[in-house]
mmCIF file of the N, C-alpha and C atoms, coordinates in Angstrom:
data_MODEL
# 
_entry.id   MODEL 
# 
loop_
_atom_site.group_PDB 
_atom_site.id 
_atom_site.type_symbol 
_atom_site.label_atom_id 
_atom_site.label_alt_id 
_atom_site.label_comp_id 
_atom_site.label_asym_id 
_atom_site.label_entity_id 
_atom_site.label_seq_id 
_atom_site.pdbx_PDB_ins_code 
_atom_site.Cartn_x 
_atom_site.Cartn_y 
_atom_site.Cartn_z 
_atom_site.occupancy 
_atom_site.B_iso_or_equiv 
_atom_site.pdbx_formal_charge 
_atom_site.auth_seq_id 
_atom_site.auth_comp_id 
_atom_site.auth_asym_id 
_atom_site.auth_atom_id 
_atom_site.pdbx_PDB_model_num 
ATOM 1   N N  . MET A 1 1  ? 37.892 65.549  60.910 1.00 0.00 ? 1  MET A N  1 
ATOM 2   C CA . MET A 1 1  ? 37.269 66.722  60.322 1.00 0.00 ? 1  MET A CA 1 
ATOM 3   C C  . MET A 1 1  ? 36.951 67.727  61.424 1.00 0.00 ? 1  MET A C  1 
ATOM 4   N N  . LYS A 1 2  ? 37.242 68.995  61.138 1.00 0.00 ? 2  LYS A N  1 
ATOM 5   C CA . LYS A 1 2  ? 36.970 70.049  62.119 1.00 0.00 ? 2  LYS A CA 1 
ATOM 6   C C  . LYS A 1 2  ? 35.477 70.280  62.260 1.00 0.00 ? 2  LYS A C  1 
ATOM 7   N N  . GLU A 1 3  ? 35.092 70.566  63.468 1.00 0.00 ? 3  GLU A N  1 
ATOM 8   C CA . GLU A 1 3  ? 33.690 70.911  63.701 1.00 0.00 ? 3  GLU A CA 1 
ATOM 9   C C  . GLU A 1 3  ? 33.484 72.375  63.340 1.00 0.00 ? 3  GLU A C  1 
ATOM 10  N N  . PRO A 1 4  ? 32.352 72.703  62.723 1.00 0.00 ? 4  PRO A N  1 
ATOM 11  C CA . PRO A 1 4  ? 32.079 74.108  62.394 1.00 0.00 ? 4  PRO A CA 1 
ATOM 12  C C  . PRO A 1 4  ? 31.867 74.922  63.676 1.00 0.00 ? 4  PRO A C  1 
ATOM 13  N N  . PHE A 1 5  ? 32.213 76.188  63.608 1.00 0.00 ? 5  PHE A N  1 
ATOM 14  C CA . PHE A 1 5  ? 31.974 77.066  64.747 1.00 0.00 ? 5  PHE A CA 1 
ATOM 15  C C  . PHE A 1 5  ? 31.280 78.323  64.261 1.00 0.00 ? 5  PHE A C  1 
ATOM 16  N N  . ASP A 1 6  ? 30.591 78.955  65.153 1.00 0.00 ? 6  ASP A N  1 
ATOM 17  C CA . ASP A 1 6  ? 29.824 80.154  64.827 1.00 0.00 ? 6  ASP A CA 1 
ATOM 18  C C  . ASP A 1 6  ? 30.669 81.387  65.163 1.00 0.00 ? 6  ASP A C  1 
ATOM 19  N N  . VAL A 1 7  ? 31.145 82.062  64.140 1.00 0.00 ? 7  VAL A N  1 
ATOM 20  C CA . VAL A 1 7  ? 32.001 83.230  64.322 1.00 0.00 ? 7  VAL A CA 1 
ATOM 21  C C  . VAL A 1 7  ? 31.271 84.322  65.104 1.00 0.00 ? 7  VAL A C  1 
ATOM 22  N N  . ALA A 1 8  ? 30.000 84.524  64.828 1.00 0.00 ? 8  ALA A N  1 
ATOM 23  C CA . ALA A 1 8  ? 29.230 85.560  65.517 1.00 0.00 ? 8  ALA A CA 1 
ATOM 24  C C  . ALA A 1 8  ? 29.210 85.320  67.026 1.00 0.00 ? 8  ALA A C  1 
ATOM 25  N N  . THR A 1 9  ? 29.112 84.079  67.440 1.00 0.00 ? 9  THR A N  1 
ATOM 26  C CA . THR A 1 9  ? 29.116 83.751  68.867 1.00 0.00 ? 9  THR A CA 1 
ATOM 27  C C  . THR A 1 9  ? 30.445 84.137  69.496 1.00 0.00 ? 9  THR A C  1 
ATOM 28  N N  . ILE A 1 10 ? 31.531 83.850  68.805 1.00 0.00 ? 10 ILE A N  1 
ATOM 29  C CA . ILE A 1 10 ? 32.860 84.196  69.320 1.00 0.00 ? 10 ILE A CA 1 
ATOM 30  C C  . ILE A 1 10 ? 33.020 85.713  69.385 1.00 0.00 ? 10 ILE A C  1 
ATOM 31  N N  . ILE A 1 11 ? 32.645 86.401  68.328 1.00 0.00 ? 11 ILE A N  1 
ATOM 32  C CA . ILE A 1 11 ? 32.788 87.860  68.280 1.00 0.00 ? 11 ILE A CA 1 
ATOM 33  C C  . ILE A 1 11 ? 31.988 88.529  69.399 1.00 0.00 ? 11 ILE A C  1 
ATOM 34  N N  . ASN A 1 12 ? 30.790 88.045  69.659 1.00 0.00 ? 12 ASN A N  1 
ATOM 35  C CA . ASN A 1 12 ? 29.956 88.647  70.699 1.00 0.00 ? 12 ASN A CA 1 
ATOM 36  C C  . ASN A 1 12 ? 30.524 88.442  72.104 1.00 0.00 ? 12 ASN A C  1 
ATOM 37  N N  . LYS A 1 13 ? 31.435 87.503  72.260 1.00 0.00 ? 13 LYS A N  1 
ATOM 38  C CA . LYS A 1 13 ? 32.051 87.255  73.565 1.00 0.00 ? 13 LYS A CA 1 
ATOM 39  C C  . LYS A 1 13 ? 33.319 88.079  73.774 1.00 0.00 ? 13 LYS A C  1 
ATOM 40  N N  . LEU A 1 14 ? 33.845 88.679  72.704 1.00 0.00 ? 14 LEU A N  1 
ATOM 41  C CA . LEU A 1 14 ? 35.090 89.438  72.798 1.00 0.00 ? 14 LEU A CA 1 
ATOM 42  C C  . LEU A 1 14 ? 34.847 90.849  73.323 1.00 0.00 ? 14 LEU A C  1 
ATOM 43  N N  . SER A 1 15 ? 35.747 91.314  74.163 1.00 0.00 ? 15 SER A N  1 
ATOM 44  C CA . SER A 1 15 ? 35.703 92.712  74.601 1.00 0.00 ? 15 SER A CA 1 
ATOM 45  C C  . SER A 1 15 ? 36.372 93.566  73.527 1.00 0.00 ? 15 SER A C  1 
ATOM 46  N N  . ILE A 1 16 ? 36.249 94.869  73.636 1.00 0.00 ? 16 ILE A N  1 
ATOM 47  C CA . ILE A 1 16 ? 36.882 95.766  72.670 1.00 0.00 ? 16 ILE A CA 1 
ATOM 48  C C  . ILE A 1 16 ? 38.404 95.617  72.744 1.00 0.00 ? 16 ILE A C  1 
ATOM 49  N N  . GLU A 1 17 ? 38.913 95.358  73.944 1.00 0.00 ? 17 GLU A N  1 
ATOM 50  C CA . GLU A 1 17 ? 40.351 95.145  74.115 1.00 0.00 ? 17 GLU A CA 1 
ATOM 51  C C  . GLU A 1 17 ? 40.785 93.845  73.437 1.00 0.00 ? 17 GLU A C  1 
ATOM 52  N N  . ASP A 1 18 ? 39.941 92.811  73.530 1.00 0.00 ? 18 ASP A N  1 
ATOM 53  C CA . ASP A 1 18 ? 40.239 91.539  72.862 1.00 0.00 ? 18 ASP A CA 1 
ATOM 54  C C  . ASP A 1 18 ? 40.275 91.719  71.341 1.00 0.00 ? 18 ASP A C  1 
ATOM 55  N N  . MET A 1 19 ? 39.327 92.486  70.811 1.00 0.00 ? 19 MET A N  1 
ATOM 56  C CA . MET A 1 19 ? 39.280 92.717  69.367 1.00 0.00 ? 19 MET A CA 1 
ATOM 57  C C  . MET A 1 19 ? 40.506 93.504  68.911 1.00 0.00 ? 19 MET A C  1 
ATOM 58  N N  . GLU A 1 20 ? 40.910 94.490  69.705 1.00 0.00 ? 20 GLU A N  1 
ATOM 59  C CA . GLU A 1 20 ? 42.107 95.265  69.373 1.00 0.00 ? 20 GLU A CA 1 
ATOM 60  C C  . GLU A 1 20 ? 43.329 94.348  69.332 1.00 0.00 ? 20 GLU A C  1 
ATOM 61  N N  . SER A 1 21 ? 43.449 93.480  70.314 1.00 0.00 ? 21 SER A N  1 
ATOM 62  C CA . SER A 1 21 ? 44.564 92.542  70.372 1.00 0.00 ? 21 SER A CA 1 
ATOM 63  C C  . SER A 1 21 ? 44.542 91.585  69.180 1.00 0.00 ? 21 SER A C  1 
ATOM 64  N N  . LEU A 1 22 ? 43.362 91.119  68.804 1.00 0.00 ? 22 LEU A N  1 
ATOM 65  C CA . LEU A 1 22 ? 43.219 90.214  67.672 1.00 0.00 ? 22 LEU A CA 1 
ATOM 66  C C  . LEU A 1 22 ? 43.663 90.884  66.372 1.00 0.00 ? 22 LEU A C  1 
ATOM 67  N N  . ILE A 1 23 ? 43.232 92.120  66.160 1.00 0.00 ? 23 ILE A N  1 
ATOM 68  C CA . ILE A 1 23 ? 43.630 92.851  64.956 1.00 0.00 ? 23 ILE A CA 1 
ATOM 69  C C  . ILE A 1 23 ? 45.126 93.119  64.966 1.00 0.00 ? 23 ILE A C  1 
ATOM 70  N N  . ASP A 1 24 ? 45.690 93.506  66.114 1.00 0.00 ? 24 ASP A N  1 
ATOM 71  C CA . ASP A 1 24 ? 47.133 93.709  66.216 1.00 0.00 ? 24 ASP A CA 1 
ATOM 72  C C  . ASP A 1 24 ? 47.891 92.434  65.846 1.00 0.00 ? 24 ASP A C  1 
ATOM 73  N N  . THR A 1 25 ? 47.393 91.299  66.308 1.00 0.00 ? 25 THR A N  1 
ATOM 74  C CA . THR A 1 25 ? 48.044 90.014  66.056 1.00 0.00 ? 25 THR A CA 1 
ATOM 75  C C  . THR A 1 25 ? 48.074 89.665  64.570 1.00 0.00 ? 25 THR A C  1 
ATOM 76  N N  . PHE A 1 26 ? 46.985 89.957  63.846 1.00 0.00 ? 26 PHE A N  1 
ATOM 77  C CA . PHE A 1 26 ? 46.885 89.593  62.441 1.00 0.00 ? 26 PHE A CA 1 
ATOM 78  C C  . PHE A 1 26 ? 47.045 90.782  61.497 1.00 0.00 ? 26 PHE A C  1 
ATOM 79  N N  . SER A 1 27 ? 47.544 91.900  61.978 1.00 0.00 ? 27 SER A N  1 
ATOM 80  C CA . SER A 1 27 ? 47.597 93.120  61.168 1.00 0.00 ? 27 SER A CA 1 
ATOM 81  C C  . SER A 1 27 ? 48.430 92.969  59.896 1.00 0.00 ? 27 SER A C  1 
ATOM 82  N N  . ASP A 1 28 ? 49.400 92.066  59.892 1.00 0.00 ? 28 ASP A N  1 
ATOM 83  C CA . ASP A 1 28 ? 50.220 91.877  58.694 1.00 0.00 ? 28 ASP A CA 1 
ATOM 84  C C  . ASP A 1 28 ? 49.482 91.097  57.606 1.00 0.00 ? 28 ASP A C  1 
ATOM 85  N N  . ARG A 1 29 ? 48.290 90.577  57.925 1.00 0.00 ? 29 ARG A N  1 
ATOM 86  C CA . ARG A 1 29 ? 47.502 89.827  56.942 1.00 0.00 ? 29 ARG A CA 1 
ATOM 87  C C  . ARG A 1 29 ? 46.181 90.522  56.618 1.00 0.00 ? 29 ARG A C  1 
ATOM 88  N N  . ILE A 1 30 ? 46.037 91.783  57.044 1.00 0.00 ? 30 ILE A N  1 
ATOM 89  C CA . ILE A 1 30 ? 44.807 92.540  56.806 1.00 0.00 ? 30 ILE A CA 1 
ATOM 90  C C  . ILE A 1 30 ? 45.112 93.696  55.855 1.00 0.00 ? 30 ILE A C  1 
ATOM 91  N N  . PHE A 1 31 ? 44.305 93.841  54.821 1.00 0.00 ? 31 PHE A N  1 
ATOM 92  C CA . PHE A 1 31 ? 44.433 94.950  53.883 1.00 0.00 ? 31 PHE A CA 1 
ATOM 93  C C  . PHE A 1 31 ? 43.092 95.653  53.778 1.00 0.00 ? 31 PHE A C  1 
ATOM 94  N N  . ILE A 1 32 ? 43.134 96.936  53.478 1.00 0.00 ? 32 ILE A N  1 
ATOM 95  C CA . ILE A 1 32 ? 41.931 97.736  53.306 1.00 0.00 ? 32 ILE A CA 1 
ATOM 96  C C  . ILE A 1 32 ? 41.865 98.174  51.855 1.00 0.00 ? 32 ILE A C  1 
ATOM 97  N N  . THR A 1 33 ? 40.750 97.910  51.206 1.00 0.00 ? 33 THR A N  1 
ATOM 98  C CA . THR A 1 33 ? 40.549 98.361  49.837 1.00 0.00 ? 33 THR A CA 1 
ATOM 99  C C  . THR A 1 33 ? 39.754 99.650  49.888 1.00 0.00 ? 33 THR A C  1 
ATOM 100 N N  . ARG A 1 34 ? 40.211 100.641 49.154 1.00 0.00 ? 34 ARG A N  1 
ATOM 101 C CA . ARG A 1 34 ? 39.453 101.894 49.090 1.00 0.00 ? 34 ARG A CA 1 
ATOM 102 C C  . ARG A 1 34 ? 39.388 102.370 47.654 1.00 0.00 ? 34 ARG A C  1 
ATOM 103 N N  . ARG A 1 35 ? 38.306 103.033 47.369 1.00 0.00 ? 35 ARG A N  1 
ATOM 104 C CA . ARG A 1 35 ? 38.032 103.509 46.014 1.00 0.00 ? 35 ARG A CA 1 
ATOM 105 C C  . ARG A 1 35 ? 38.856 104.761 45.738 1.00 0.00 ? 35 ARG A C  1 
ATOM 106 N N  . THR A 1 36 ? 39.539 104.795 44.570 1.00 0.00 ? 36 THR A N  1 
ATOM 107 C CA . THR A 1 36 ? 40.333 105.954 44.190 1.00 0.00 ? 36 THR A CA 1 
ATOM 108 C C  . THR A 1 36 ? 39.795 106.632 42.941 1.00 0.00 ? 36 THR A C  1 
ATOM 109 N N  . GLY A 1 37 ? 38.799 106.054 42.338 1.00 0.00 ? 37 GLY A N  1 
ATOM 110 C CA . GLY A 1 37 ? 38.198 106.622 41.135 1.00 0.00 ? 37 GLY A CA 1 
ATOM 111 C C  . GLY A 1 37 ? 36.951 105.838 40.783 1.00 0.00 ? 37 GLY A C  1 
ATOM 112 N N  . ALA A 1 38 ? 36.348 106.183 39.665 1.00 0.00 ? 38 ALA A N  1 
ATOM 113 C CA . ALA A 1 38 ? 35.100 105.534 39.254 1.00 0.00 ? 38 ALA A CA 1 
ATOM 114 C C  . ALA A 1 38 ? 35.252 104.017 39.162 1.00 0.00 ? 38 ALA A C  1 
ATOM 115 N N  . ASN A 1 39 ? 36.305 103.565 38.531 1.00 0.00 ? 39 ASN A N  1 
ATOM 116 C CA . ASN A 1 39 ? 36.519 102.117 38.370 1.00 0.00 ? 39 ASN A CA 1 
ATOM 117 C C  . ASN A 1 39 ? 37.882 101.694 38.901 1.00 0.00 ? 39 ASN A C  1 
ATOM 118 N N  . GLU A 1 40 ? 38.404 102.443 39.843 1.00 0.00 ? 40 GLU A N  1 
ATOM 119 C CA . GLU A 1 40 ? 39.734 102.155 40.363 1.00 0.00 ? 40 GLU A CA 1 
ATOM 120 C C  . GLU A 1 40 ? 39.684 102.012 41.879 1.00 0.00 ? 40 GLU A C  1 
ATOM 121 N N  . SER A 1 41 ? 40.569 101.199 42.383 1.00 0.00 ? 41 SER A N  1 
ATOM 122 C CA . SER A 1 41 ? 40.706 101.089 43.830 1.00 0.00 ? 41 SER A CA 1 
ATOM 123 C C  . SER A 1 41 ? 42.150 100.764 44.150 1.00 0.00 ? 41 SER A C  1 
ATOM 124 N N  . THR A 1 42 ? 42.518 100.942 45.380 1.00 0.00 ? 42 THR A N  1 
ATOM 125 C CA . THR A 1 42 ? 43.867 100.629 45.840 1.00 0.00 ? 42 THR A CA 1 
ATOM 126 C C  . THR A 1 42 ? 43.766 99.895  47.165 1.00 0.00 ? 42 THR A C  1 
ATOM 127 N N  . MET A 1 43 ? 44.799 99.165  47.480 1.00 0.00 ? 43 MET A N  1 
ATOM 128 C CA . MET A 1 43 ? 44.815 98.440  48.744 1.00 0.00 ? 43 MET A CA 1 
ATOM 129 C C  . MET A 1 43 ? 45.880 99.052  49.643 1.00 0.00 ? 43 MET A C  1 
ATOM 130 N N  . ASP A 1 44 ? 45.518 99.270  50.881 1.00 0.00 ? 44 ASP A N  1 
ATOM 131 C CA . ASP A 1 44 ? 46.452 99.804  51.867 1.00 0.00 ? 44 ASP A CA 1 
ATOM 132 C C  . ASP A 1 44 ? 46.688 98.761  52.944 1.00 0.00 ? 44 ASP A C  1 
ATOM 133 N N  . GLU A 1 45 ? 47.912 98.727  53.444 1.00 0.00 ? 45 GLU A N  1 
ATOM 134 C CA . GLU A 1 45 ? 48.224 97.885  54.591 1.00 0.00 ? 45 GLU A CA 1 
ATOM 135 C C  . GLU A 1 45 ? 47.825 98.627  55.852 1.00 0.00 ? 45 GLU A C  1 
ATOM 136 N N  . LEU A 1 46 ? 47.648 97.902  56.931 1.00 0.00 ? 46 LEU A N  1 
ATOM 137 C CA . LEU A 1 46 ? 47.434 98.564  58.209 1.00 0.00 ? 46 LEU A CA 1 
ATOM 138 C C  . LEU A 1 46 ? 48.742 99.190  58.649 1.00 0.00 ? 46 LEU A C  1 
ATOM 139 N N  . ASP A 1 47 ? 48.644 100.259 59.395 1.00 0.00 ? 47 ASP A N  1 
ATOM 140 C CA . ASP A 1 47 ? 49.816 100.952 59.904 1.00 0.00 ? 47 ASP A CA 1 
ATOM 141 C C  . ASP A 1 47 ? 50.686 99.981  60.695 1.00 0.00 ? 47 ASP A C  1 
ATOM 142 N N  . LYS A 1 48 ? 51.990 100.027 60.492 1.00 0.00 ? 48 LYS A N  1 
ATOM 143 C CA . LYS A 1 48 ? 52.898 99.092  61.170 1.00 0.00 ? 48 LYS A CA 1 
ATOM 144 C C  . LYS A 1 48 ? 53.010 99.379  62.663 1.00 0.00 ? 48 LYS A C  1 
ATOM 145 N N  . ASP A 1 49 ? 53.003 100.657 63.041 1.00 0.00 ? 49 ASP A N  1 
ATOM 146 C CA . ASP A 1 49 ? 53.186 101.030 64.452 1.00 0.00 ? 49 ASP A CA 1 
ATOM 147 C C  . ASP A 1 49 ? 51.905 100.882 65.263 1.00 0.00 ? 49 ASP A C  1 
ATOM 148 N N  . VAL A 1 50 ? 50.798 101.406 64.723 1.00 0.00 ? 50 VAL A N  1 
ATOM 149 C CA . VAL A 1 50 ? 49.515 101.366 65.436 1.00 0.00 ? 50 VAL A CA 1 
ATOM 150 C C  . VAL A 1 50 ? 48.428 100.946 64.450 1.00 0.00 ? 50 VAL A C  1 
ATOM 151 N N  . PRO A 1 51 ? 48.264 99.625  64.227 1.00 0.00 ? 51 PRO A N  1 
ATOM 152 C CA . PRO A 1 51 ? 47.275 99.181  63.251 1.00 0.00 ? 51 PRO A CA 1 
ATOM 153 C C  . PRO A 1 51 ? 45.843 99.509  63.647 1.00 0.00 ? 51 PRO A C  1 
ATOM 154 N N  . CYS A 1 52 ? 45.568 99.546  64.945 1.00 0.00 ? 52 CYS A N  1 
ATOM 155 C CA . CYS A 1 52 ? 44.241 99.939  65.414 1.00 0.00 ? 52 CYS A CA 1 
ATOM 156 C C  . CYS A 1 52 ? 44.357 100.443 66.841 1.00 0.00 ? 52 CYS A C  1 
ATOM 157 N N  . CYS A 1 53 ? 43.364 101.191 67.252 1.00 0.00 ? 53 CYS A N  1 
ATOM 158 C CA . CYS A 1 53 ? 43.348 101.683 68.625 1.00 0.00 ? 53 CYS A CA 1 
ATOM 159 C C  . CYS A 1 53 ? 41.892 101.879 69.059 1.00 0.00 ? 53 CYS A C  1 
ATOM 160 N N  . ILE A 1 54 ? 41.698 101.863 70.344 1.00 0.00 ? 54 ILE A N  1 
ATOM 161 C CA . ILE A 1 54 ? 40.358 102.076 70.889 1.00 0.00 ? 54 ILE A CA 1 
ATOM 162 C C  . ILE A 1 54 ? 40.067 103.563 70.853 1.00 0.00 ? 54 ILE A C  1 
ATOM 163 N N  . ASN A 1 55 ? 38.918 103.909 70.301 1.00 0.00 ? 55 ASN A N  1 
ATOM 164 C CA . ASN A 1 55 ? 38.486 105.296 70.200 1.00 0.00 ? 55 ASN A CA 1 
ATOM 165 C C  . ASN A 1 55 ? 37.071 105.348 70.768 1.00 0.00 ? 55 ASN A C  1 
ATOM 166 N N  . GLY A 1 56 ? 36.967 105.612 72.056 1.00 0.00 ? 56 GLY A N  1 
ATOM 167 C CA . GLY A 1 56 ? 35.671 105.582 72.722 1.00 0.00 ? 56 GLY A CA 1 
ATOM 168 C C  . GLY A 1 56 ? 35.205 104.149 72.855 1.00 0.00 ? 56 GLY A C  1 
ATOM 169 N N  . THR A 1 57 ? 34.051 103.851 72.275 1.00 0.00 ? 57 THR A N  1 
ATOM 170 C CA . THR A 1 57 ? 33.530 102.479 72.294 1.00 0.00 ? 57 THR A CA 1 
ATOM 171 C C  . THR A 1 57 ? 33.743 101.778 70.959 1.00 0.00 ? 57 THR A C  1 
ATOM 172 N N  . PHE A 1 58 ? 34.580 102.368 70.098 1.00 0.00 ? 58 PHE A N  1 
ATOM 173 C CA . PHE A 1 58 ? 34.838 101.824 68.765 1.00 0.00 ? 58 PHE A CA 1 
ATOM 174 C C  . PHE A 1 58 ? 36.311 101.499 68.598 1.00 0.00 ? 58 PHE A C  1 
ATOM 175 N N  . LEU A 1 59 ? 36.602 100.697 67.583 1.00 0.00 ? 59 LEU A N  1 
ATOM 176 C CA . LEU A 1 59 ? 37.978 100.455 67.176 1.00 0.00 ? 59 LEU A CA 1 
ATOM 177 C C  . LEU A 1 59 ? 38.270 101.325 65.965 1.00 0.00 ? 59 LEU A C  1 
ATOM 178 N N  . GLN A 1 60 ? 39.348 102.042 66.014 1.00 0.00 ? 60 GLN A N  1 
ATOM 179 C CA . GLN A 1 60 ? 39.794 102.863 64.892 1.00 0.00 ? 60 GLN A CA 1 
ATOM 180 C C  . GLN A 1 60 ? 40.852 102.067 64.144 1.00 0.00 ? 60 GLN A C  1 
ATOM 181 N N  . ILE A 1 61 ? 40.636 101.825 62.863 1.00 0.00 ? 61 ILE A N  1 
ATOM 182 C CA . ILE A 1 61 ? 41.575 101.089 62.026 1.00 0.00 ? 61 ILE A CA 1 
ATOM 183 C C  . ILE A 1 61 ? 42.461 102.111 61.318 1.00 0.00 ? 61 ILE A C  1 
ATOM 184 N N  . ASN A 1 62 ? 43.768 101.953 61.426 1.00 0.00 ? 62 ASN A N  1 
ATOM 185 C CA . ASN A 1 62 ? 44.721 102.890 60.843 1.00 0.00 ? 62 ASN A CA 1 
ATOM 186 C C  . ASN A 1 62 ? 45.443 102.243 59.670 1.00 0.00 ? 62 ASN A C  1 
ATOM 187 N N  . ALA A 1 63 ? 45.249 102.793 58.488 1.00 0.00 ? 63 ALA A N  1 
ATOM 188 C CA . ALA A 1 63 ? 45.924 102.287 57.292 1.00 0.00 ? 63 ALA A CA 1 
ATOM 189 C C  . ALA A 1 63 ? 47.154 103.135 57.010 1.00 0.00 ? 63 ALA A C  1 
ATOM 190 N N  . SER A 1 64 ? 48.164 102.530 56.424 1.00 0.00 ? 64 SER A N  1 
ATOM 191 C CA . SER A 1 64 ? 49.426 103.226 56.198 1.00 0.00 ? 64 SER A CA 1 
ATOM 192 C C  . SER A 1 64 ? 49.369 104.257 55.078 1.00 0.00 ? 64 SER A C  1 
ATOM 193 N N  . GLY A 1 65 ? 48.559 104.049 54.044 1.00 0.00 ? 65 GLY A N  1 
ATOM 194 C CA . GLY A 1 65 ? 48.565 104.952 52.899 1.00 0.00 ? 65 GLY A CA 1 
ATOM 195 C C  . GLY A 1 65 ? 47.358 105.840 52.771 1.00 0.00 ? 65 GLY A C  1 
ATOM 196 N N  . MET A 1 66 ? 46.552 105.970 53.797 1.00 0.00 ? 66 MET A N  1 
ATOM 197 C CA . MET A 1 66 ? 45.282 106.685 53.684 1.00 0.00 ? 66 MET A CA 1 
ATOM 198 C C  . MET A 1 66 ? 45.440 108.146 53.296 1.00 0.00 ? 66 MET A C  1 
ATOM 199 N N  . PHE A 1 67 ? 46.542 108.788 53.653 1.00 0.00 ? 67 PHE A N  1 
ATOM 200 C CA . PHE A 1 67 ? 46.687 110.212 53.372 1.00 0.00 ? 67 PHE A CA 1 
ATOM 201 C C  . PHE A 1 67 ? 47.792 110.483 52.361 1.00 0.00 ? 67 PHE A C  1 
ATOM 202 N N  . ASP A 1 68 ? 48.112 109.488 51.576 1.00 0.00 ? 68 ASP A N  1 
ATOM 203 C CA . ASP A 1 68 ? 49.100 109.623 50.526 1.00 0.00 ? 68 ASP A CA 1 
ATOM 204 C C  . ASP A 1 68 ? 48.461 110.375 49.367 1.00 0.00 ? 68 ASP A C  1 
ATOM 205 N N  . LYS A 1 69 ? 48.935 111.570 49.078 1.00 0.00 ? 69 LYS A N  1 
ATOM 206 C CA . LYS A 1 69 ? 48.331 112.416 48.038 1.00 0.00 ? 69 LYS A CA 1 
ATOM 207 C C  . LYS A 1 69 ? 48.404 111.781 46.655 1.00 0.00 ? 69 LYS A C  1 
ATOM 208 N N  . SER A 1 70 ? 49.378 110.897 46.411 1.00 0.00 ? 70 SER A N  1 
ATOM 209 C CA . SER A 1 70 ? 49.497 110.289 45.097 1.00 0.00 ? 70 SER A CA 1 
ATOM 210 C C  . SER A 1 70 ? 48.368 109.310 44.811 1.00 0.00 ? 70 SER A C  1 
ATOM 211 N N  . THR A 1 71 ? 47.675 108.824 45.840 1.00 0.00 ? 71 THR A N  1 
ATOM 212 C CA . THR A 1 71 ? 46.574 107.898 45.629 1.00 0.00 ? 71 THR A CA 1 
ATOM 213 C C  . THR A 1 71 ? 45.225 108.520 45.962 1.00 0.00 ? 71 THR A C  1 
ATOM 214 N N  . GLU A 1 72 ? 45.204 109.830 46.181 1.00 0.00 ? 72 GLU A N  1 
ATOM 215 C CA . GLU A 1 72 ? 43.949 110.508 46.508 1.00 0.00 ? 72 GLU A CA 1 
ATOM 216 C C  . GLU A 1 72 ? 43.069 110.600 45.273 1.00 0.00 ? 72 GLU A C  1 
ATOM 217 N N  . PRO A 1 73 ? 41.777 110.329 45.413 1.00 0.00 ? 73 PRO A N  1 
ATOM 218 C CA . PRO A 1 73 ? 40.868 110.453 44.265 1.00 0.00 ? 73 PRO A CA 1 
ATOM 219 C C  . PRO A 1 73 ? 40.890 111.856 43.688 1.00 0.00 ? 73 PRO A C  1 
ATOM 220 N N  . GLU A 1 74 ? 40.807 111.951 42.365 1.00 0.00 ? 74 GLU A N  1 
ATOM 221 C CA . GLU A 1 74 ? 40.848 113.237 41.677 1.00 0.00 ? 74 GLU A CA 1 
ATOM 222 C C  . GLU A 1 74 ? 39.765 114.199 42.143 1.00 0.00 ? 74 GLU A C  1 
ATOM 223 N N  . SER A 1 75 ? 38.570 113.710 42.374 1.00 0.00 ? 75 SER A N  1 
ATOM 224 C CA . SER A 1 75 ? 37.447 114.586 42.689 1.00 0.00 ? 75 SER A CA 1 
ATOM 225 C C  . SER A 1 75 ? 37.503 115.142 44.107 1.00 0.00 ? 75 SER A C  1 
ATOM 226 N N  . GLU A 1 76 ? 38.239 114.510 44.979 1.00 0.00 ? 76 GLU A N  1 
ATOM 227 C CA . GLU A 1 76 ? 38.273 114.963 46.366 1.00 0.00 ? 76 GLU A CA 1 
ATOM 228 C C  . GLU A 1 76 ? 39.280 116.084 46.548 1.00 0.00 ? 76 GLU A C  1 
ATOM 229 N N  . GLY A 1 77 ? 38.847 117.141 47.224 1.00 0.00 ? 77 GLY A N  1 
ATOM 230 C CA . GLY A 1 77 ? 39.734 118.214 47.624 1.00 0.00 ? 77 GLY A CA 1 
ATOM 231 C C  . GLY A 1 77 ? 40.102 119.200 46.545 1.00 0.00 ? 77 GLY A C  1 
ATOM 232 N N  . LYS A 1 78 ? 39.618 119.042 45.308 1.00 0.00 ? 78 LYS A N  1 
ATOM 233 C CA . LYS A 1 78 ? 40.003 119.946 44.230 1.00 0.00 ? 78 LYS A CA 1 
ATOM 234 C C  . LYS A 1 78 ? 39.552 121.379 44.484 1.00 0.00 ? 78 LYS A C  1 
ATOM 235 N N  . ASP A 1 79 ? 38.286 121.577 44.689 1.00 0.00 ? 79 ASP A N  1 
ATOM 236 C CA . ASP A 1 79 ? 37.731 122.911 44.885 1.00 0.00 ? 79 ASP A CA 1 
ATOM 237 C C  . ASP A 1 79 ? 37.240 123.107 46.311 1.00 0.00 ? 79 ASP A C  1 
ATOM 238 N N  . ASP A 1 80 ? 37.861 122.468 47.226 1.00 0.00 ? 80 ASP A N  1 
ATOM 239 C CA . ASP A 1 80 ? 37.447 122.518 48.620 1.00 0.00 ? 80 ASP A CA 1 
ATOM 240 C C  . ASP A 1 80 ? 38.106 123.711 49.300 1.00 0.00 ? 80 ASP A C  1 
ATOM 241 N N  . ASP A 1 81 ? 37.318 124.682 49.750 1.00 0.00 ? 81 ASP A N  1 
ATOM 242 C CA . ASP A 1 81 ? 37.846 125.883 50.400 1.00 0.00 ? 81 ASP A CA 1 
ATOM 243 C C  . ASP A 1 81 ? 38.624 125.564 51.660 1.00 0.00 ? 81 ASP A C  1 
ATOM 244 N N  . ARG A 1 82 ? 38.344 124.436 52.293 1.00 0.00 ? 82 ARG A N  1 
ATOM 245 C CA . ARG A 1 82 ? 39.069 124.072 53.525 1.00 0.00 ? 82 ARG A CA 1 
ATOM 246 C C  . ARG A 1 82 ? 40.531 123.789 53.241 1.00 0.00 ? 82 ARG A C  1 
ATOM 247 N N  . ASN A 1 83 ? 40.877 123.447 51.997 1.00 0.00 ? 83 ASN A N  1 
ATOM 248 C CA . ASN A 1 83 ? 42.258 123.113 51.644 1.00 0.00 ? 83 ASN A CA 1 
ATOM 249 C C  . ASN A 1 83 ? 43.055 124.326 51.189 1.00 0.00 ? 83 ASN A C  1 
ATOM 250 N N  . LYS A 1 84 ? 42.413 125.473 51.063 1.00 0.00 ? 84 LYS A N  1 
ATOM 251 C CA . LYS A 1 84 ? 43.102 126.674 50.605 1.00 0.00 ? 84 LYS A CA 1 
ATOM 252 C C  . LYS A 1 84 ? 43.679 127.438 51.774 1.00 0.00 ? 84 LYS A C  1 
ATOM 253 N N  . ILE A 1 85 ? 44.861 128.003 51.559 1.00 0.00 ? 85 ILE A N  1 
ATOM 254 C CA . ILE A 1 85 ? 45.511 128.789 52.627 1.00 0.00 ? 85 ILE A CA 1 
ATOM 255 C C  . ILE A 1 85 ? 45.323 130.249 52.376 1.00 0.00 ? 85 ILE A C  1 
# 
């Protein structure tokens, strides 16, 4: 029988570079769920080329479908002056 281990202890020992490498290694098994409506959500895969990258002292997670207009929530960007040319 496997001995239990404390995930928090392992995570606290990892550097930001180690975490980036870990996410890169398992990126094909990680999905991001995001809300697309009141009772709807969609799942995105991590980006195939750059699933994550170091951004300052944080890890930036890059999903493949985040800016796909076909899955954008209806309420977002409709009357937003920033989107008008």
